N, C-alpha and C positions, 0 to 999 in steps of 0.2 A: 480550882478550875484549870484545866490544861490549856496552854497558849497555842491556839491553832492559826495564828497570824502567818502570812507569807513571809519568806526569808527576807533579810535586809537587801535593799536595792543598791547596787554599786553606783559610782559617780558617773561612769561612762554613759552617755545618753542612749546609745544603741542597746547596750546590755540592760539598761533600766527598762526600756520598752519591753524587752522579752520577759523580764521578771515581773513587770506589772501584769502582762497577759497571763503568766503562769499563776500569779497571785489571785487574779480574778477567777480563774478556773477552780483553784483550790477553795476559794471562798464559797463558791456554789456547792461544792461537794460537802463542805462543812455544814451549810444550811440544810442540805438534804439529810445528813446524818442526824442533826438535831431533830429534824422532823420525825425520823424513825424512832429516836429515843423517847421523845416527849409526846408525840401525837398518837403513834400506833398503840402504846399500852393502854390508852384510855378506852379503847374498844376491844382490846384483846388481853385482859388481865388474866393471868394463869390461876388455876384452881385445882388443888390436890384432891378435892372430893367432887368428882364429876356429878352433875345433876342429871338424874334419870327418873323415869316413871316408877321404878322399883325402889327408889330411895328418896321419899318425900322429906324425910328429916334433914337429910344433907342439903337438899335444895333449899329448905327454909333457913337453915343455918347460914348457908352461903349468901343468901339474899340479905340476911340481917347484917353480916359483916360488911358487905359491899356498901350498904346504905350508910354505915357508921363511918367509913374512911374516905368515901368518894369526894366529899366537899373539901377537906383540907388539902388533899393531893392536887386537885384541879386548881386551886388558888395559888399554890406554890409554883405549879407549872406555868400559870399565866404570868406571874411575876418574873420568873426566869426568862420567859419568851419575850416579854416587853423590854427587859434589860438588854437581852442579846440583840433584839431588833434595833435598839438605840445605838448599840456598839457598831452594828453593821452599817447603820446609816452614817455614823461618823467615819467609818472606814471608807465607805463609798465617796463621801465628800472629800476625804483626804486624797483618795485615788484620783478624783476628778481634778483637784488642784495640782497634784503631781503631774498629771497629763498636760495641764496648761503650762506648768513650769518647763516640762521637757520640750514642748513645741516652741516656747519662747527662747529657751536655751539653744535649741538647734538652729533657729533662725539667726540668733545673734552670733553664734559661733561661725556660721557661714559668712557673716559680715565681719569676721575678724576680731570678735570681742576679746579673744585670748591675748591679742596684741594690744589693742587700744584701750581695753578695760582694766589693764593691770595697774595703772596709776590710780592712787587714792585721791579722788576729789571729794564729792559728798559721800561716795561709796566706791567700791571697786568690785571687779568680777571675783576676786579671791574671797571677798567677804560673802558674796552670794553663794559661792561653793561651800564655804564653811557652814553657813546656815542650812544649806541643802543637805550637807552630811548629817547635821544634827536632826533635821526633819526625817531623814531616812532611818536614823536610829530610833526615833520616836515611833515611826511607822512600824519598824521591825518589832518593837516591844509592845505593839498594840495600843500605843498611846496616840490614838487617832486624832483626838481633839488638839493635842499639842502639835502633832505633825501637821494638821491642817493650818494652824496658826503660823507655823514656821514656813510652810509652803507659801502662804500668803505674803510673808515677809520677803521670801525669795523673789516672788513675782514683782513686788514693789521695787526691790532693788534692781531687777532686770529692766523694769520700765524706766527707772531713773537713769540707769546706764544708757539705755536706748535714747533717752531724751538729751543726754549729755554729749552726743556725737559732735555737734557743731562747736560747742565749747572746747571739747578735747582737740578737735582739728585746729582751732585757733591757737590753743596753747602749744600744740605740737609744732605748728609752723613757726610760732614766735620763738620757741626753744631752739628749733633747728636753725633758723636764721641768726639767732643770737650766738649759737655755737659757731656758725660759719664766720661771724664777724670777729671772733677771737681765735679763729683757726683751730677750733676744737672738733676734729672729725669724729672722735669717739662719742661725743654727745650728739653731734649733728645727725649721724647715720640713724640711730634708733629713733630720734625725734621725727625725721622724715619718713621712717618706716611706719610709725604710728599714723602719720598724716595720710600716707598712701593706703594703709589698711582701712582708714575711715572713708577716703575718697580715691579709689583705685585709678580713676582716669583723670585725676586733677593734674593739669600741666605744671602748676607752681610747685606742687609736692614732688612731682617727678623730676623737675629741674633741680630742686633743692637736693634731692637724694643723689642725683648725678654729680652735682657739685661736691657734696659731702664725700662721695665715694672716690672722686678724683683728687680731693684735697691733699691726701698724703703725697701723691706724686707731684702736685703743684708745689707744695712746700719743699719737696726734695729738689725740684728744678730751681726754685728761688734760692735755696741755700747754695746750690752748685754755682748759680750765677754770681752770687756775692763772693764766693771763694775765688772764682776765676777773675773777677774784676780786681780783687785785692792783689792777685798774683801778676796782674798786668795784662792778662788776656782779655782785652776789651771785646774782641769779636766773639770769643767763646761765651763771655758773659751775656752779650746781647742775644746770642742764639739760645742760651739757657732760659732767659727771661721770655723770649718769644715762645719757647716750648711750653712754658707755664701758661701763657695766654692761650695757646692752642688747646691745652687741657681744660681751661676754664676761662672763656672769653670775658666773663663778668668779674673776674678777680682783679679788683682795682690795684693792689700793690704790684701785680705782675704787669698790668697795663702801664703803670707809671714807670716802673723800672725798665721795661722794654722801650718805652718812649725816650727815657733819659739816656740810656746807653746807646740807643739807636741814633740819637742826636749827636752824642759824642763820637760815634763811629763816622757819621756823616761829616762832622766838622773836621775830623782828622783826615779823612779821605779827600775832602775838598781842598784843604791846604796842601796836601801831597800832590794832587793833580795840578794845582796852580803853580807850585814850585817846579814840577816837571815841565810844564808849558813854558815857563820863563827860561829854564835851562835849554830847552829845545830851540826856542826862538833865537837865543844868543848863539847857539851852535849851528844855526841855519838848518835845523832839522825840522822842516815845516810840517811834514806829515805827522811826526811824533807830537809836535806842539798842538796840531789840530785835534788829534786823538785825545790828548790830555785835557784840552779845553772842553771837548764834547763830554767827557766823563764828568768834569766839574760842573758843567751846565745841567746835567741830569740830577745832580745833588741840589744845586741852588741855581735855578733857571735864570734869574735876573739879579745880577749884582754889578756894582760899579767896576769892580776888579775885572770881572769877565768881559765887560764891554770894552775896557781899555786894552786888555790883552788881545781880544779878538781884533780890534782895530789895528793894534801894533802888528799882529801876525799878518793881517791883510796887507799892510803897507810894506812890511819886510819881504813878504813873499812876492809882492808885485815888483818891488825894487830888484829882488833877485832875478825874477823873470825878465825884467827889462835889461838888466845887466847881461844876462845870458843871451838874450836876443841881440843885443848890441854887439856882443863879441862875435856871435854867429854871422851877423850882418857884415862886420868888418872882415871876417875871414872870407866870406863869399865875395866881397868887393875885391879883396886882394887876389882872389882866384879869377876875377873878372866874370863871376857868375852873378851878373847884375839882376837877373830875374829873382834869384833866391834872396839876394840882399834886399831887394825892394819888398819881398814878402815879409821878411823879418822886421823891417822898419814899419810896415803897415800894422803888424801885430802889436808893436810897441805903441803906436799911436792909437790903436783901438783901446788900449788900457789907460794911456795917459796922452791925450791929444796935444799937449803943450811941450812935449820933450823936444828940445831944440836939436839935439843930436839926431834924433829920428827924422825930424822934419828936413834938415839939411841933407842927411844921408839919403832919404827917399828922393829928394829932388835930383841929387847927383846920380843916383841909380837909374832913375827914369830917363835922364838926359843920355846916359851911356847906352841904355837899352835902345833909345831912338837912333843913336848914332850907328850902333852895330846893325840894326835892322836896315838902315839906309845903305850901308856898305854892302850888306848881303844882297840887296836888290840888284846891284850891278855885278857882284861876284857870281850870283846865280844866273844872270842873263847879260853877259857882256855885250851882246849885239844891240842893246838899248843905247849904247854910247855912239852909235852911228848917227844919231840925230843930235843936232846942235843943243837943243834944250836939255835933254838928259846928260849930255857930255858936260855942259856947264854946271849942272847940278852936282854931278859926280866930282868936279873939281872943287866945288864948295865943301862937299862932304869930306873930301880928302884934306882940305885945309883945316877943317874943324877937328879931324882926327889927329892931324899932325900937331895942332895946338893944344890938345887935351892934356890936362895935368894928371889924369888917371891912366896914362898910357902904359899898358902892360904888354906882356908877350903876345897875347891874343890880338889886341888892337894893333900892335906893331905889324904882326903878320898880315892881318886883313888890310891895313893901310898900304903896306908894300904891294900887295896883290892889286889893290884898287889903283895905286899909282902906276903900276905897269899897264893896267888896262887903259887908263886915261891917256898915258903916253902913247900907247899903241893906237888908240882911237884917234889921237890928235895928228898922227903921221899918215897922209894919204898913200895909198898903194896903187900900183899900176894895174889897170883892167883893160884887156884887149877885147874889143867887140868885133865880131866878124859877121857879115851878112851877104846877101846875093845881089845887092845893088837895087833891088826892086821892093824890098820889104822896109817899111818905115819902122824905125826902132825908137821906143820910149823907155826910159828908166824912171820909175816912180820916185818922187821926192828928189830927183836929180835934174833931168831935162829931156826934151824931145829932140832926137837927133836926125830924124828923117831916114832916107835910104842911103846906104853906103856898102862898101865891101869890107872895109876894115877901119876901126877907129880906136885910138888909145885915150884912156881916161885916167884921172887920179881920184880915187874914191877912198874915203876913210873906211877902215875895217867895219864890217857889219853885214846885216842882211839887206838884200835889195830884191826888187822884182822888175824884170825886163819884159816888155810887151811888143810883139811884132804884128804888123797888119799890112795886107796887100789886097787890092781889089780882086775879087773872084776867088780868093783863097780864105781859108779859115784862119782866124787869129791864133797866135801862139803866145803863151805866158810862161816865163821861166823865172823861178826863184833861185837866187844864187847868193853866195856869201863871200865876202872879201875878208881874207885872213890877214891878221896883222903881221904875220911872219911868212917866210917861204917865197916861192916863185910868184910872178905876176899871175893874176887870174885871167883866164881866156874863156870867152863866152860866144857861142854861135847862135844868132837869132835870125831865122828866115821862115817864111810861110811856104809850105810845100803841098798842102792838102787843098785841092780845089773844092769849091762848093758846088 
């Protein structure tokens, strides 16, 4: 019997589907051909002796032959038809199972079975493909019963693989994490690839794969850090270990090495800044010392060393400031700039209220400021000395200036000028008053003189006011000044404007 089965199906699912469709169409054609061969002859058997009305003998002979052979032929044809129908039924069953296999295979391949199904657990995807290839061969050779059984095995294996996803995910994650634990990137990457193929959106698998992919660079940075530390480049080693931490923040060796070398760098820098601060304080470079202490404080905010050095810096700096201000105050005092000297002493006392030098200096400066101000009152307005009270006070001020231990050129000049003014104010000067004999004349703070034509007086230098009055006439008021030098002062006082 000729083999009319469809050609062998390839392993590719898309091509298999096309071949299955073509096979189905071919099977239909074969069934139709068998019908033509075995069914149509039963009704249209050929006869070399046509039956006609003119040949009754032939008709009888033909009828007899047909009666003798019809029964065996029909029985054989029925047997062949039943066998072929059974074969066809097996083929259809195999095709249906193959269709189920293709649907299941397509779904699992879209789920990544080629990646995660490669490992042999209870079974593997390659085992399913091998049995599928055998089933295709059986189908091609029209061994449909065997093909159907093999297709069923493939379905069972695919179902088993589908059911093993969770187990395979767990094994892949365990293998990946185990490989990471021993720094084996070559094993970790495929393990996490399998885990992601099983669960594409799983954050743990994604994180594991990222760590596995970065592990070679992490190990490279770690090795670089160790070499740099051995060579004495502690800063470079610290930076290398920090780079490893950036690549994989969860890599514990990198964390530990970065922390260790970072602490070594901090210890070294702290001691360096402490040493710089001590040297700067000893050299009275207080700004540099403060900068070094600030840098050290950023590394170790609270240490006994820092507290002691900070206090020393504060004391040394204040002592230096007090010394500088004391020097400036003494210089100002020597220049008889007592206001500036007093300001310097006040700044010293604002920092340290018990500094004796500043206390004594401030008292002396304030005493001299008062003395100069008192002298200035009379130097600026000598006419005040015309009164007995101010003149006596000026004499006291002059005595104090003369007795001062801080007498410098400025005080000497001012004392000399004041002495001249006091001497001049103490010597009366001649004042000649003239009038008309009818005007009564009065000089304030001196005396009432009445009317006269001429009178001579002795008045101390200064400012005076003379007033004249006469019945029926408007009063006159004349301010005049008696000079301490020069000719006698002449003053005319008379009322001339009638009322």
